[in-house]
N, C-alpha and C positions, 0 to 999 in steps of 0.2 A: 416782200412781206417787211423783213427787216427795216428796208428803207421807210416804207409806210409808217411803222413803229416810231423810228427815228424821228419822222417829220412831224408826228402827232406829239410826240414827248416835247420835242423843241418848242412846237407852238404852245403847248401848255404851260411851259416854263416863261415863255415870254408874257402870256396873260396873267399867269399867277404873279412874276415877278414887277409887274407894271403897278408900283405903289404910287402913293400921293405926290412923291416928289417927283416922278417922271412924268405926270400928267401934263404939264407944260411942254414937254418934248414932243416933237413933230416927227411922224416917219417920214421917209424919203423912197420914191419909186424912180426906174428910170431905164434907160437902155444901155448895153454894153457891147463892144467889140472888141475881138483879141484874136490872138493866135496861140496856137498850142505847137511846141518846138518840136515834141516827140512825134506826133501825127503828121505834122507839118500840115496841119488843116487852120482855118479861119473859122471864127465863129460870131454868131450875134446871139444877143440874149436880153434878159429882163432880170431885173434884181429889185429887191426890197430893203429898206434898213428900218428897224423897228427898235427905238431906244428903250432901253432897259433902265438906265439912268443916264446921267450926264456924260459917261466915259464908256459905256459898254452898250453894244448893240447886237441885235439879232440880225443877220444878214443871208438871207436865203437867196438863191440866184438859179436861174435855168438858162442853158447855153445850147443852140442850135448849132453843132458843127456842120460845115459845108464840105464834106471830102469829095473827091472825085468820083467816088462810086460807093454805092451803100448808103447806109444813114447812121446818124450819131447823134445822141443828145445826153446831157449832162444837167445834175442837179446837185446843188451845194448848199448845205445848211451850217453857216459858219457863225463865229462871234467875234466882232471886232472890239479891241481896245483902243480908245482914241487917247493919244498925247497930246495935252494943251500947248500951246504956242501964243506968242503975242500978235502974231500977224493972222490974218484971215485964212491961214491955212491948218490943216490938222494932219500929222501923220498918224497911221494907225497899223496895227498889227493884229493878227487873229489866227485861230484855226477852226477846223470842223470836219464834218464827214461829207462824202460826195457819192453819188451814184452815176454809174455811167454805162450806157446802154448803146451797143454797136451791132447794127445788121447789116449783111452782106450776102447775096446770092442764096437768101431762105435761112442763112445761117445766124443765129443771133448769140449775143452774150453781154451779159449785165454783171457788173462788177462795183464793189462797195470798197470805197478809199478813205483817205484823209487829204485834207489841205491845210497849209500854212501859206497865209497871206501877209502882205505888206503893201502899204500904199500913202498916197497923199491926196488929199482933197480941199478945194477951196470952200471956205463958209461964208462967203459974200454973197448976198441976194437970196434968189429963191432957187436958182440954178447952180449946181456945184460940180464943176466938171472934176474928174478923179483920174488918176493913173494908178494902177494897181500890178503887182507880181504877185505870182501864185505857183507855188509848190504842190503837185499833186501826186501822192502816194496812191497808186490803184495797182493795177497788174504790172503796171511799168511806173516809173516816176517820170514826170513831166514838168516841163517850165511854161506857164502862160504870161503873157504880157496882154494886159486889157487895159482900156480907155473907155470912158463913160459918162455919164450925166445923172445926177440926182436932182429930181424935183421935189422941193420941200412943200408937204401940205401944212399951210399956216406958218407961223414964225418958228424959227428954228430953236433959238434958245430965248 
């Protein structure tokens, strides 16, 4: 229930914060692939980037982990701060909340936690590859390494 409220609050914030200055900014969507070092699992997922202004973006994602046994899914609602560079790449950092659900042998567990993220993304063309590091503070602390693609809707800036 808390996760649903956090998600609705974040979505409201994004819609309410999108002023006239952000109207020319375009959202991104794309696939992601990563590894979680604590669980030693790989995951595949999907994310969206919704610009709030030129340097702040709402960044929700969903990851389907591929454990040897059972099932595991995670949702994150993060905010990124972009650091301008003179090249066609941008560094970013951010933070947010995560919800992680694990199920094994009929027993399930859902936890609410926090994320710290940092990464680099190219901003040339309509497809933007990225590499990201993520610290996940949940029941246990984990490190995730992620690669992915962002597909731009319309012109980026």
